[in-house]
C-alpha positions in Angstrom: 4.9 26.9 -1.3 6.6 23.6 -2.2 6.1 22.4 1.5 2.4 23.1 1.6 1.9 21.4 -1.8 3.7 18.6 -0.5 1.9 18.5 2.7 -1.2 18.7 0.9 -0.3 15.6 -1.3 0.4 13.5 2.0 -3.0 14.6 3.5 -4.7 13.0 0.6 -3.8 9.4 1.8 -5.3 9.4 5.2 -9.1 9.7 4.5 -8.9 7.2 1.5 -7.0 4.8 3.4 -9.2 5.0 6.5 -12.4 4.8 4.7 -11.4 1.6 2.7 -10.3 -0.1 6.0 -13.4 0.7 7.7 -15.7 -0.6 5.3 -13.6 -3.9 5.4 -14.1 -3.8 9.1 -18.0 -3.4 8.8 -18.2 -6.4 6.5 -15.8 -8.5 8.9 -17.9 -7.7 12.2 -21.0 -9.5 10.6 -19.0 -12.3 9.2 -16.4 -13.4 11.8 -16.1 -11.5 15.2 -12.6 -13.2 16.1 -11.1 -12.0 12.8 -12.7 -8.5 13.4 -10.8 -8.1 16.6 -7.5 -9.2 15.0 -8.3 -6.8 12.2 -8.8 -3.9 14.8 -5.5 -4.7 16.4 -3.6 -4.7 13.2 -5.5 -1.7 11.7 -4.4 0.2 15.0 -0.7 -0.6 14.2 -1.2 0.5 10.8 -2.9 3.8 11.7 -0.2 4.5 14.3 2.4 4.2 11.6 0.2 6.7 9.4 -0.1 9.2 12.4 3.7 8.7 13.1 4.7 9.5 9.7 2.1 12.2 8.9 5.0 14.9 9.2 7.7 12.8 7.8 9.0 13.3 4.3 10.9 10.0 3.9 11.4 6.8 5.7 13.6 3.9 5.4 12.7 1.0 3.4 12.9 -1.2 6.5 10.3 1.0 8.3 8.1 0.9 5.2 8.4 -2.8 4.9 7.3 -3.2 8.7 4.2 -1.3 8.2 3.3 -3.0 4.8 3.4 -6.4 6.8 0.6 -5.0 9.1 -1.3 -3.8 5.9 -0.7 -7.3 4.2 -1.9 -9.0 7.5 -5.2 -6.9 7.1 -5.5 -8.0 3.6 -5.1 -11.9 4.3 -7.7 -11.5 6.7 -10.0 -9.9 4.0 -8.7 -12.1 1.2 -7.4 -15.2 2.8 -5.5 -17.5 0.3 -6.9 -15.6 -2.7 -3.9 -13.2 -2.3 -0.2 -14.0 -1.9 2.7 -11.8 -1.3 6.4 -12.5 -2.1 8.7 -10.1 -0.6 12.7 -10.3 -1.3 14.5 -7.1 -0.4 18.3 -6.9 -0.7 19.6 -6.3 2.9 21.8 -3.5 1.7 18.6 -1.8 0.4 16.7 -1.5 3.7 18.5 1.6 4.8 17.4 3.3 1.5 14.7 6.2 1.8 11.3 6.4 0.2 7.9 8.1 0.8 6.0 7.0 3.6 2.8 4.8 2.9 3.9 4.5 -0.9 4.4 0.7 -0.7 0.9 0.4 0.6 -0.8 2.6 -2.1 0.9 0.6 -4.7 -0.3 -2.7 -3.2 -3.7 -1.4 -2.7 -3.7 -0.4 -6.6 -2.9 -4.2 -7.3 -5.9 -5.3 -5.1 -8.2 -2.8 -6.2 -7.7 -3.1 -10.2 -7.1 -6.9 -10.4 -9.1 -10.0 -9.9 -8.7 -11.7 -6.6 -10.3 -15.0 -6.2 -9.7 -18.7 -4.9 -9.7 -19.6 -8.8 -7.3 -16.7 -9.7 -5.4 -15.6 -6.5 -3.6 -12.3 -6.9 0.2 -12.7 -6.6 2.1 -9.6 -5.6 6.1 -9.5 -5.9 7.9 -6.8 -4.0 11.6 -6.8 -4.6 14.8 -4.7 -5.2 16.9 -4.9 -8.4 19.4 -2.7 -9.6 19.0 0.1 -7.1 15.2 0.0 -7.8 12.2 -1.0 -5.7 9.8 -3.0 -7.7 6.1 -4.0 -7.2 5.0 -6.5 -9.7 1.8 -8.5 -10.3 0.1 -10.4 -13.2 -2.6 -8.2 -14.8 -5.8 -9.6 -14.5 -8.2 -6.7 -14.5 -11.4 -6.7 -12.5 -14.4 -5.8 -14.7 -16.2 -4.0 -12.0 -13.8 -1.2 -11.1 -15.2 2.1 -11.1 -12.4 4.4 -10.0 -9.5 4.3 -12.6 -8.4 7.9 -11.8 -4.8 6.8 -10.9 -4.9 9.2 -8.0 -2.6 6.9 -5.8 0.1 6.8 -8.6 -0.2 10.6 -9.2 0.1 11.3 -5.6 3.3 9.0 -5.4 4.8 10.9 -8.6 4.1 14.3 -7.3 5.5 13.5 -3.9 8.5 11.7 -5.3 9.3 14.6 -7.6 10.1 16.9 -4.5 13.0 14.5 -3.7 14.4 13.3 -7.1 14.7 13.9 -10.7 14.1 10.2 -11.4 10.8 9.0 -12.5 8.5 6.7 -11.0 7.8 4.2 -13.7 4.4 2.5 -13.9 4.1 -0.1 -16.7 2.0 -3.0 -17.9 
């Protein structure tokens, strides 16, 4: 039963993730075909990771960071200089295990819920500290966000609870 529940939670990721990126690609095809080609190439790398980790319970932070870099590339194509990332991970932490795609969900949440503009670029910091992985950004809430269900965060919390008694902490 627990394995079935875990698989159900993991399966919630794929349709949401693919839908968002296909929407971006549709828009990009009309604006800049060269960027659309780059986007497709990076999206294929990202989706390959999604498929490869579909039945994987945990991955190393190093694997997840490699995947995240492809995802960030997609976001840089979409937002250009309106979004900035700073990643500082201690070398010894790269062998730690975490949930597949959890970093992508958290980064996607920062983008979905915060203002991202030339005048107000979104800055996302990802770093390790005291045996914790931290994703941090200044809060500049978008006024037009319709979905504040926190499904992504709930998904991570539920999946994480299968592997640890420690809590996922989300704070403003």
